C-alpha positions as CSV (number, residue, x, y, z in Angstrom):
1,M,4.3,49.2,-25.8
2,T,8.0,48.1,-25.1
3,A,9.0,44.6,-24.4
4,T,9.8,45.5,-20.8
5,A,6.4,47.0,-20.3
6,A,4.8,44.0,-21.8
7,R,6.7,41.7,-19.5
8,A,5.7,43.8,-16.5
9,D,2.1,43.4,-17.5
10,D,2.4,39.6,-17.8
11,P,0.0,38.1,-15.1
12,V,2.5,35.3,-14.4
13,V,5.3,37.8,-13.9
14,Q,3.1,39.8,-11.6
15,L,2.2,36.7,-9.7
16,L,5.9,35.7,-9.4
17,S,6.7,39.1,-7.9
18,A,4.1,38.6,-5.2
19,F,5.3,35.0,-4.8
20,D,8.8,36.2,-4.2
21,A,7.6,38.6,-1.6
22,G,6.2,35.7,0.4
23,K,2.6,36.7,0.1
24,P,0.2,33.8,1.1
25,A,-2.4,34.8,-1.5
26,A,0.2,34.5,-4.2
27,L,1.1,31.1,-3.0
28,A,-2.6,30.0,-3.0
29,R,-3.1,31.4,-6.5
30,A,0.0,29.7,-7.8
31,V,-1.1,26.3,-6.4
32,S,-4.5,26.7,-8.0
33,I,-3.0,27.6,-11.4
34,V,-0.7,24.6,-11.3
35,E,-3.3,22.1,-9.9
36,N,-5.9,23.0,-12.5
37,Q,-3.3,23.6,-15.4
38,R,-4.7,27.0,-16.1
39,D,-3.0,29.4,-18.6
40,G,0.5,30.1,-17.6
41,F,1.1,27.1,-15.4
42,E,4.0,25.8,-17.4
43,Q,5.6,29.3,-17.5
44,L,5.2,29.4,-13.7
45,L,6.7,26.0,-13.1
46,V,9.7,26.8,-15.4
47,A,10.4,30.0,-13.4
48,L,10.2,28.1,-10.1
49,H,12.2,25.0,-11.1
50,P,15.6,26.4,-10.1
51,R,14.4,26.9,-6.5
52,V,13.1,23.3,-6.1
53,G,15.0,20.7,-4.1
54,R,15.4,22.3,-0.6
55,A,12.4,20.9,1.2
56,R,12.2,17.4,2.6
57,R,9.2,15.6,1.2
58,I,7.4,13.1,3.4
59,G,4.6,10.8,2.1
60,V,2.0,9.4,4.5
61,T,-0.3,6.7,3.3
62,G,-2.5,4.1,4.8
63,P,-6.1,2.8,4.9
64,P,-9.0,5.0,5.7
65,G,-9.4,5.4,9.5
66,A,-5.7,4.7,10.3
67,G,-5.3,8.2,11.8
68,K,-3.1,9.7,9.1
69,S,-4.5,13.1,9.5
70,T,-4.1,13.1,13.3
71,L,-0.5,11.8,12.8
72,T,0.2,14.5,10.2
73,T,-1.1,17.2,12.5
74,R,1.2,16.0,15.3
75,L,4.1,16.0,12.9
76,V,3.3,19.5,11.9
77,N,3.1,20.7,15.5
78,D,6.5,19.1,16.2
79,Y,8.1,20.8,13.1
80,R,6.5,24.1,13.9
81,A,7.9,23.9,17.5
82,A,11.3,23.5,15.9
83,G,10.7,26.7,13.9
84,L,10.2,25.0,10.6
85,R,7.6,26.0,8.0
86,V,5.4,23.2,6.8
87,G,3.3,22.6,3.7
88,V,0.7,19.9,3.7
89,I,-0.9,18.3,0.6
90,A,-3.9,16.3,1.6
91,V,-5.0,14.1,-1.3
92,D,-8.6,13.2,-0.8
93,P,-10.7,10.8,-2.8
94,T,-12.6,12.4,-5.7
95,S,-16.2,13.1,-5.2
96,P,-18.3,11.0,-7.7
97,F,-20.8,13.8,-7.9
98,T,-18.7,17.0,-8.3
99,G,-15.3,15.7,-9.3
100,G,-13.6,17.7,-6.5
101,A,-11.9,16.6,-3.3
102,L,-14.1,15.5,-0.4
103,L,-12.0,17.8,1.9
104,G,-12.2,15.4,4.9
105,D,-8.5,15.6,5.7
106,R,-8.5,19.4,5.7
107,V,-11.4,19.5,8.2
108,R,-9.6,17.1,10.5
109,M,-6.5,19.3,10.4
110,E,-8.4,22.4,11.6
111,A,-6.1,22.7,14.6
112,I,-3.1,23.7,12.4
113,A,-5.0,25.4,9.6
114,L,-4.7,28.9,11.0
115,D,-1.0,28.8,11.7
116,P,0.8,31.3,9.4
117,G,3.8,28.9,9.1
118,V,1.5,26.1,7.8
119,F,-0.1,25.9,4.4
120,I,-2.7,23.1,3.8
121,R,-4.1,22.3,0.3
122,S,-6.6,19.5,-0.4
123,L,-6.3,17.9,-3.9
124,A,-8.6,15.3,-5.5
125,T,-7.2,12.0,-6.8
126,R,-9.3,12.6,-9.9
127,G,-9.4,8.9,-10.5
128,S,-5.7,8.3,-10.2
129,L,-5.0,4.6,-9.3
130,G,-1.8,5.7,-7.6
131,G,-3.6,7.5,-4.9
132,I,-2.3,10.9,-6.0
133,S,-3.2,13.0,-9.0
134,S,-0.6,14.1,-11.6
135,A,-0.8,17.6,-10.1
136,T,0.4,16.6,-6.7
137,R,4.1,16.5,-7.6
138,A,3.8,19.9,-9.3
139,V,2.1,21.4,-6.3
140,A,4.8,20.1,-4.1
141,D,7.3,21.9,-6.3
142,V,5.5,25.2,-5.8
143,L,5.5,24.7,-2.0
144,D,9.2,23.8,-2.2
145,A,10.0,26.9,-4.2
146,F,8.0,29.1,-1.7
147,G,10.5,28.1,1.0
148,F,8.8,25.5,3.1
149,D,11.1,23.3,5.0
150,R,8.9,20.2,5.2
151,I,6.2,19.1,2.7
152,I,3.9,16.3,3.9
153,M,1.8,14.6,1.3
154,E,-1.0,12.5,2.8
155,T,-3.0,10.2,0.7
156,V,-5.6,7.5,1.3
157,G,-5.1,3.8,0.2
158,V,-2.4,1.2,0.5
159,G,-1.6,-1.7,-1.7
160,Q,0.1,-2.7,-4.9
161,S,-1.8,-0.3,-7.1
162,E,-1.2,2.7,-4.8
163,L,2.5,3.3,-5.0
164,D,2.8,6.7,-6.6
165,I,3.3,8.4,-3.3
166,A,6.6,6.7,-2.8
167,R,7.8,8.2,-6.1
168,A,6.8,11.7,-5.0
169,A,8.4,11.6,-1.6
170,D,11.9,11.4,-0.1
171,T,10.6,9.4,2.8
172,T,7.4,7.3,2.8
173,I,5.5,6.4,6.0
174,V,2.9,3.6,5.9
175,V,0.3,3.9,8.6
176,L,-1.6,0.8,9.8
177,V,-3.8,0.0,12.7
178,P,-4.1,-3.1,14.9
179,E,-7.5,-4.3,13.6
180,S,-7.7,-7.6,11.9
181,G,-6.8,-7.6,8.2
182,D,-4.3,-4.8,8.3
183,S,-1.4,-7.2,9.0
184,I,-2.3,-9.1,5.8
185,Q,-2.6,-5.9,3.9
186,A,0.9,-4.9,5.1
187,L,2.4,-8.1,3.7
188,K,1.7,-7.2,0.1
189,A,5.0,-7.1,-1.8
190,G,4.5,-3.7,-3.2
191,L,3.7,-2.2,0.2
192,M,6.8,-3.8,1.7
193,E,8.9,-2.2,-1.0
194,I,7.6,1.4,-0.7
195,A,7.7,1.9,3.0
196,D,10.7,3.6,4.6
197,L,8.9,3.6,8.0
198,F,6.0,1.6,9.3
199,V,3.7,3.1,11.9
200,V,1.1,1.1,13.8
201,N,-1.1,3.8,15.0
202,K,-3.8,3.5,17.7
203,A,-1.4,1.2,19.4
204,D,-3.5,1.4,22.6
205,R,-5.9,-1.0,21.0
206,P,-5.4,-4.9,21.2
207,G,-3.3,-6.4,18.6
208,A,-0.8,-3.7,18.0
209,E,2.2,-5.7,19.0
210,R,1.0,-8.6,16.8
211,V,0.9,-6.4,13.8
212,R,4.3,-5.0,14.6
213,N,5.8,-8.4,14.9
214,D,4.1,-9.6,11.6
215,I,5.6,-6.7,9.7
216,E,9.1,-7.2,11.2
217,L,8.9,-10.9,10.5
218,M,8.2,-10.1,6.8
219,L,10.9,-7.5,6.7
220,G,13.4,-10.0,8.1
221,M,12.3,-12.8,5.7
222,R,12.5,-10.4,2.7
223,G,16.0,-9.3,3.7
224,G,17.2,-12.8,4.5
225,M,17.9,-11.7,8.1
226,A,18.9,-14.5,10.4
227,L,21.6,-14.0,12.8
228,E,24.5,-16.4,12.1
229,A,26.2,-18.1,15.0
230,P,28.0,-21.5,15.4
231,A,26.1,-24.2,17.2
232,H,27.1,-24.3,20.9
233,H,25.6,-25.7,24.1
234,G,23.4,-23.2,25.8
235,V,22.8,-21.1,22.7
236,D,19.2,-20.5,21.8
237,L,19.3,-21.1,18.1
238,K,15.6,-20.3,17.7
239,A,16.1,-16.9,19.0
240,L,19.2,-16.3,16.9
241,A,17.4,-17.4,13.8
242,N,14.4,-15.1,14.3
243,P,14.3,-12.8,11.3
244,G,11.8,-10.5,13.0
245,K,14.1,-9.8,15.9
246,A,16.9,-9.4,13.4
247,A,14.9,-6.8,11.4
248,R,14.1,-4.9,14.6
249,A,17.8,-4.8,15.5
250,A,18.8,-3.8,12.0
251,A,16.3,-0.9,12.0
252,R,18.1,0.5,15.1
253,R,21.5,0.6,13.4
254,D,22.9,3.5,11.6
255,D,24.3,2.0,8.4
256,A,24.8,4.0,5.2
257,T,24.9,0.8,3.1
258,G,21.3,-0.1,3.7
259,W,18.1,0.8,5.5
260,T,15.7,-1.5,7.3
261,P,12.3,0.2,7.9
262,P,11.6,0.6,11.6
263,V,8.1,-0.5,12.8
264,M,6.9,2.1,15.3
265,L,3.9,2.1,17.7
266,T,2.1,5.4,18.1
267,V,-1.1,6.8,19.6
268,A,-1.4,9.9,17.6
269,H,-4.3,11.6,19.3
270,K,-2.3,11.4,22.6
271,G,1.1,12.3,21.0
272,E,2.6,9.0,22.1
273,G,5.4,7.7,19.9
274,L,5.7,11.0,18.0
275,P,9.2,12.0,19.3
276,E,10.5,8.6,18.2
277,L,8.8,8.9,14.8
278,V,10.4,12.3,14.2
279,A,13.8,10.9,15.3
280,S,13.4,8.0,12.8
281,L,12.5,10.5,10.0
282,N,15.7,12.4,10.7
283,R,17.7,9.2,10.7
284,H,16.2,8.2,7.4
285,W,17.2,11.6,5.9
286,Q,20.7,11.2,7.2
287,Y,20.8,7.7,5.6
288,L,19.5,9.1,2.3
289,E,22.2,11.8,2.2
290,A,25.1,9.6,3.3
291,S,24.2,6.7,1.0
292,G,23.5,8.8,-2.1
293,A,19.9,7.4,-2.2
294,L,18.5,10.9,-2.0
295,Q,20.1,12.0,-5.2
296,D,19.0,8.7,-6.9
297,R,15.4,9.2,-5.7
298,R,15.3,12.8,-6.8
299,R,16.8,12.0,-10.2
300,R,14.3,9.3,-10.7
301,R,11.5,11.7,-9.8
302,L,12.8,14.2,-12.4
303,R,13.0,11.5,-15.0
304,E,9.4,10.5,-14.4
305,Q,8.4,14.1,-14.5
306,V,10.0,14.6,-17.9
307,M,8.2,11.4,-19.2
308,D,4.8,12.6,-17.8
309,V,5.2,16.0,-19.5
310,A,6.2,14.4,-22.7
311,E,3.3,12.0,-22.7
312,T,0.8,14.8,-21.9
313,R,2.1,16.9,-24.7
314,L,2.1,14.1,-27.2
315,H,-1.4,13.2,-26.3
316,R,-2.6,16.8,-26.6
317,R,-0.8,17.5,-29.9
318,L,-1.9,14.3,-31.6
319,W,-5.6,14.4,-30.7
320,N,-6.0,18.1,-31.1
321,D,-4.7,18.0,-34.6
322,P,-7.5,18.0,-37.3
323,Q,-5.4,16.1,-39.8
324,V,-4.6,13.3,-37.3
325,I,-8.3,13.0,-36.5
326,A,-9.2,12.9,-40.1
327,F,-6.6,10.1,-40.8
328,V,-8.1,8.0,-38.0
329,D,-11.6,8.5,-39.2
330,A,-10.6,7.6,-42.7
331,V,-9.1,4.2,-41.8
332,L,-12.0,3.1,-39.6
333,P,-13.7,1.2,-42.5
334,R,-10.6,-0.8,-43.2
335,L,-10.3,-1.6,-39.6
336,E,-13.9,-2.8,-39.5
337,R,-13.2,-5.1,-42.5
338,G,-10.1,-6.5,-40.9
339,E,-7.8,-5.3,-43.7
340,V,-5.5,-3.6,-41.1
341,S,-5.0,-3.8,-37.4
342,P,-4.9,-1.0,-34.8
343,Y,-1.2,-1.7,-34.3
344,G,-0.3,-1.1,-37.9
345,I,-2.5,2.1,-38.0
346,A,-0.8,3.3,-34.8
347,D,2.7,2.8,-36.4
348,E,1.5,4.7,-39.5
349,L,0.0,7.4,-37.4
350,L,3.3,8.0,-35.5
351,R,5.0,8.3,-38.8
352,T,2.5,10.6,-40.6
353,G,1.7,12.5,-37.5
354,A,5.3,13.6,-37.0
355,P,4.6,17.3,-37.9
356,A,1.9,17.5,-35.2
357,I,4.2,15.8,-32.7
358,A,7.1,18.1,-33.5
359,R,5.2,21.3,-33.1
360,T,6.8,23.6,-30.7
361,S,3.5,24.8,-29.2
362,S,1.8,22.4,-26.9
């Protein structure tokens, strides 16, 4: 058999041919291969990498019950009305019984699931503390390479331990609700850092304006925003020094030198506030491009991807090598007697395990 014939028979090559033809079944299969790291997933991602980078990636995170799925559905409807193709990655909590995704988000997005211009995939967190599994970014790359204009990644959970979504997205939306406790949750330093836009959803409930004001106050205090003006008779110095009002005003300005997250009120199930949210998403994209922040974010994402791949391969190569395992087993008695420490053995392992680490096969 010739090399050309062998290449034509390669399952990944055949899949890529169907993928290039825009066949939905090929997309679904490619996503499954990448998500589960089946044979050929690296070959597939290598082939698709030159096509990655055209889609806008939007992260949506927030506590359970905040209405993220409804908000995502409304965003998809708006983008579809504009003629854009949308990929949705709904990251659900892992089932403690099966290890798979609970699929709740996909069920709630049933209204858009049959649209041929929309692709929805539910992924499991698989225990990831960051709220997204390591496969999420790779699946987003597949959707990007397929030609989707927008990729929305929705994940449950907010807080200082759930920041990975911000590293996977160009723009991150944090969704909160008016109920007691969410305003305190929103004040966590990590959350304040990752949000590009805040959305107080279900704003027809009492307390929405209070939560909005609390967030704006913290944004203003974090940014040291206090309008400066000389003292003068008749000037309301308290109003001028209000960092919350200053933050709201700053969020409305188009300034390529900095971005203040707007805090928006929505009632997603009624579609209220959605046009303003889409407009803010577009403004943020324009800011990212004009300021150079988009290139910085994407370079950081590529750097982290290289580190993730290297760590995965290092782990696999070391702990699948019989000589490395034999070495560790042999030093366990010395460790038990306190003659050596785990740190010294680890250093020795990295030295003696160099051949395993340097193998070209993963």
